[in-house]
C-alpha positions, 0 to 999 in steps of 0.5 A: 500500500502506498503511504502518505505522511500527511493524507490530503484527499478523502481517499487517502484519509480513508485508507490511512484510517483503515490501518490497525492501531499499533500494538501497545508498548509492553508495560504501558497501561492503555488507560493511562496512555490514552489519557496522556496522549489524549491531552498531549497530542492536541496541545500542539494545536495551541501553537499552530499545528495542523494535521494536514500540513505538519508532522507530529511525533515521536516516541522512543521505547524506554529500553532504547533511550540513552543509547542514541536511538532517539537522536537517530530516529529524530534525524530520520524523521527530520529528513522525511519532514524536510523532503515533504516541506513540512514543520514538525511538532513534538511534546518531549520529556524534560530530559530530552529537551536538549537533544531536540534543541540540538537537532533544530527544534525551538521551544514553543511552550510548556504543557502541564499534565496533572497525573494526580488521579493516577497517583503520579506527580504533575509533570511539565512537557515542553512543546517544540517545533522544527521548521523545514530545513532547506537542503544545502 
């Protein structure tokens, strides 16, 4: 099946919507993940994110963090976004902020997630944007 990074037509949107959801990450509570992403992903809209024009991503499994996988994945996704002439929005863990800024992202604002209902402290997540980079 042909892929579209940002489906534009009704047919593309329908075909993308027919794909099955990816499997849950081992050890992640699906209810908590739903709350987390349900609040986090729409946050970019407050800063101008439009699904038909921009990319929004990414996560790196905890077992692959702190070994360069996130930086590699970010560089790869940046190249795709550049090829599509699109900006990318991300909400990141505070520990990842420096890596994303080093790879061209700028801070737009902070998102506070109240996790008290889940017995967790509130956390603040930076929201960042990287504009398309012109090839040299």
